[in-house]
C-alpha positions as CSV (number, residue, x, y, z in Angstrom):
1,M,47.6,142.4,-9.5
2,T,49.5,140.8,-12.9
3,T,52.5,139.1,-13.6
4,E,53.4,142.0,-16.2
5,S,53.3,144.3,-13.2
6,L,55.8,142.2,-11.2
7,S,58.4,142.2,-14.0
8,R,58.5,146.0,-14.2
9,P,57.9,147.2,-10.4
10,T,58.0,150.9,-9.6
11,L,59.8,150.2,-6.6
12,L,62.3,147.3,-5.8
13,I,63.9,146.7,-2.0
14,T,66.5,144.3,-2.3
15,D,68.2,144.6,1.1
16,A,67.1,145.7,4.5
17,Y,70.2,145.1,6.3
18,N,70.7,148.9,7.6
19,T,67.2,149.6,8.4
20,Q,67.9,149.6,12.1
21,N,71.1,151.7,12.0
22,L,70.2,155.1,13.2
23,T,72.1,157.9,11.3
24,P,72.4,161.6,12.4
25,T,69.9,163.3,9.7
26,T,72.0,166.7,9.8
27,R,75.0,167.2,8.2
28,K,76.4,169.0,11.4
29,D,75.4,166.0,13.3
30,R,77.3,163.8,10.8
31,D,80.2,166.3,11.0
32,A,80.2,166.2,14.6
33,Q,79.9,162.2,14.8
34,L,82.8,162.0,12.2
35,I,85.1,164.2,14.5
36,D,85.0,162.3,17.5
37,L,85.4,159.1,15.8
38,L,88.7,160.9,14.4
39,T,89.7,162.1,17.8
40,S,89.1,158.8,19.4
41,A,91.3,157.1,16.8
42,I,93.8,159.6,17.1
43,R,93.9,159.4,20.9
44,N,94.5,155.8,20.3
45,Q,97.5,156.2,18.1
46,Q,95.5,155.0,15.0
47,T,96.3,156.2,11.4
48,L,93.3,157.6,9.5
49,L,92.6,157.8,5.9
50,I,89.3,159.5,4.7
51,P,88.8,158.5,0.9
52,I,86.7,161.1,-0.4
53,D,85.4,161.6,-3.9
54,S,84.0,165.3,-4.4
55,T,86.3,168.1,-4.2
56,T,83.9,170.3,-2.6
57,R,83.3,167.8,0.2
58,V,87.1,167.5,0.5
59,L,87.3,171.5,1.1
60,E,84.5,171.1,3.3
61,L,86.0,168.6,5.7
62,S,89.2,169.9,5.5
63,Y,88.0,173.3,6.7
64,I,86.0,171.4,9.6
65,L,89.1,169.3,10.7
66,E,91.6,172.4,10.4
67,Q,89.4,174.4,12.5
68,H,88.7,171.5,15.1
69,W,92.7,170.7,15.0
70,Q,93.5,174.5,16.1
71,Q,90.8,174.9,18.7
72,N,91.9,171.7,20.4
73,R,95.8,172.0,19.4
74,I,96.1,168.8,18.3
75,Q,99.7,168.1,17.2
76,Y,99.0,165.6,14.4
77,P,99.4,166.8,10.9
78,L,96.6,167.0,8.6
79,V,97.5,166.2,5.0
80,L,95.4,166.5,2.1
81,V,96.6,163.6,-0.8
82,G,95.6,163.5,-4.2
83,N,95.6,164.0,-7.8
84,Q,94.5,167.8,-7.7
85,S,94.6,168.2,-3.9
86,A,97.7,171.1,-4.2
87,R,95.5,172.7,-6.8
88,T,92.3,172.5,-5.1
89,A,93.8,174.2,-2.2
90,V,95.5,176.8,-4.0
91,L,92.0,177.9,-5.9
92,A,90.3,177.5,-2.8
93,R,92.7,179.9,-1.2
94,S,92.1,182.4,-3.8
95,M,88.5,182.4,-4.0
96,L,87.7,183.2,-0.1
97,E,85.1,185.7,-1.1
98,W,83.2,182.9,-2.7
99,M,83.3,180.9,0.8
100,G,81.0,180.5,3.4
101,E,80.5,183.4,5.9
102,G,82.7,181.3,8.7
103,V,85.6,181.3,6.3
104,E,85.5,185.0,5.3
105,K,85.4,185.8,9.1
106,Q,88.4,183.7,9.9
107,F,90.4,185.6,7.3
108,G,89.0,189.0,8.0
109,M,89.3,188.9,11.7
110,R,92.5,186.8,12.4
111,R,94.1,186.8,8.9
112,E,94.2,183.1,8.8
113,V,94.5,181.7,5.4
114,P,92.3,178.6,5.4
115,F,93.2,175.5,3.4
116,D,96.8,176.3,4.0
117,F,98.5,172.9,5.0
């Protein structure tokens, strides 16, 4: 091994702090863990703020949380706050045919409009 190969590594690991943390591998498991955490916080009278940078993830999480709120009859409001939040929700409501199967079924069977905060 030469000193030149050390100055330009292919892979450089600088930290192994979180290697022992086991995170759920599927999105469904991660979302379930998030909902459990949120529900626990709400039961303890805590206020929650979830910063999200991706518009698509905002819609996805808001849909998941809205479903959970309805199924469990949670009385605390869900609020979508952001620069483009109102526009994003309006656009999402106008494009239901492009959403996933669950959103289409909800609208088709119960005539409930998702993303109506």
